[in-house]
N, C-alpha and C positions, 0 to 999 in steps of 0.2 A: 678616387676612380677617374681614369682618363675619359675625357669627353669624346664621344663618337663623331667622326667626320660626317658631313652631309653625304647622302647617298650618292650623289653625282661625283664626289671626290674619293669615294671609298673603293678599295680593291674588293670586288665582289667575293672572291674566293677567301680572302683574309677575313672578311665579315662572316662568311658561313663557318669557317674554322673557329673563329672567335665564339660564335653562337654555340657550336657543338662543345667547345672547351668549357663554356659556362654551364651548359645543360648536362653534359656527360664528361666531366673532366678525366674520368678513368680511361677514356678511349684514346687511342693513338690515331690522330687524324692525318698523319704524314701521307698515306696513300691518296687521300682526298685532295691534298694540296697539289699533288702531281697530276692526277687524272682529271680533276675539275678544271684546272688550268688548261690542260691539253684539250679537253672537250670544248671549252670556251674559245680557245685559239682556233680549233678546227672549224667551229661554226662561223667565225668571222672570216677565216681563210677561205672557206667554201663560198661564202657570199662574194668576197672580193675576186676570187680566182675565176669565177664564171662570167664576170662582166665582159672581158675581151672576147670570149667565145660567143656570147649572146650578140655582141656587135657584129660578128661575122655570120650569125645564123647557125652556129654549130653548138651542139650540146657537149657537155663534158665527156660523155660516152663516145661521141663522134671524134672529139679531140684525142682521146686515148687511142682510138683506132688509127687515126691519121699519124700520130706521133710514133706508134709502133711500126707502121709501114715505113715512115721516113727513116727511123733508126735502123731498119733492116738493110739499108744501103741499096744501091742500084741493083736490080730494077725496081726496088721499093715494093716488093710483093711478098705476101704470106698467105697461107691457107687459114681458114677460120679457126682450126685447132691451134695453129701456131700463134695466131692473134690472141687466143684465149690464154695461152701459156706465156705470152710475152711479158707479163709483169703486172700491169695495172688493169687488165681487162678480164672481167668474169666471163665464163663460157656462156652463161645465160644471156640471151639477147644479142650475141655477136652477129647473127644473121640479120636481125632487124636493123642494127647499126650499119651494117654493110649495105643493106637495101637502101637506106636513107642516103648514105654517102654516094652510092652509085646514081641514085635519082638526081642528086645535086651536081653530078658530073665530076666529083672529086676522086672517085675510084672507078676502075673498070674490073670486071670479072673475066678471067680467062681460064679455059680448061688446060690442064697439064697435057702437053703433047705426047708424053709417054704413058700416062694413065688418065684417060678421059673422065674417070670418076672423081679425080681431084680437081678442085677449083681454087684458083689463086685470086686474091684481091690485090690489085696493083694501083698505086697512085697514078692518076692522070696528070698531065702537065699542069692543068688548073689546080689539081690537088697539091702538087709539089709547091707551086707558088703560094697557095693559100696557107699551107701548114708552115712554110718557111716564114711568112709574114706573121702569122698568128703565134708561132713559137717565140719569135723575137719579142712580141708584145707580152707574152706569158712570162718570159724571163725578166723583162723590165718590171712588170707588175710584182713579181716575187721579190726582186731587188728592192723595190719601193717599200714593200712590207717588212723587209729586214733592215731598213735604213737605221733603225734605232739600236742596232747591234754592230759591234766591230767585226771585221773578218775573222779574228781569232775566236770571238764568242760564237760566231756562226759555225766554225769548224768544231768547236767544243760541243755545241748543242747537237750538231749532226752526229758526232760520236756517241753522245749520251742517248740520243733518240734511237740509234742503231742498237745500243745495248738494251734500251727499254723494249724495243721490238723483239729482240731475242728472248728477253725475260718473259714477256707476255706470251710469246709463241711456246716457250717451254711449259708455262702454266697451262696453256690450252691443250698441249699434247698430253700432259699428265692427266688432265681432266678426261680427255678422250680415252686414254688407257684405262682409267678407273671405270668409266661408263661401259667400256667393252668388257672388262672383268665382271662388273655387276650384272651385265646381260648374259654372262656365261659364254662369251666368245672365245 
């Protein structure tokens, strides 16, 4: 029998899979190998990615709002609803994020001249400078985290993760349909 590596040298997921294969050899642990690794990478990524934001006194949620406004192009303005639909921002708490960023002088709120009920959040000059600096740091941080992979491997992984996201989304939608049918909708 092969001798086990010391814990600090061991691949944690491989160790878990090995344990399950020993205890329950009839189980196919292939999903665990994918999702356990994905989860472990996400936790480490999340820890590393927040460091530059914290250095600038901005939360990840605030960063998401600032990048959504910057990506909108001049005049770097969106409504709360547009921000919620822009990609990475959940609708819950958008107003709180906007309040904080406005208080910090990074955005300004403006009423729509044609419909006073509509409020736009726009990057201030300080906000543009801050997000441009911070986004450069963000990309450099991500590049550093990917340094162990070749550009071709990064492209391949990006394609595979896109495919994984579509697969997980399809499973989620199927579950939602089943739940709706079970509820008699």
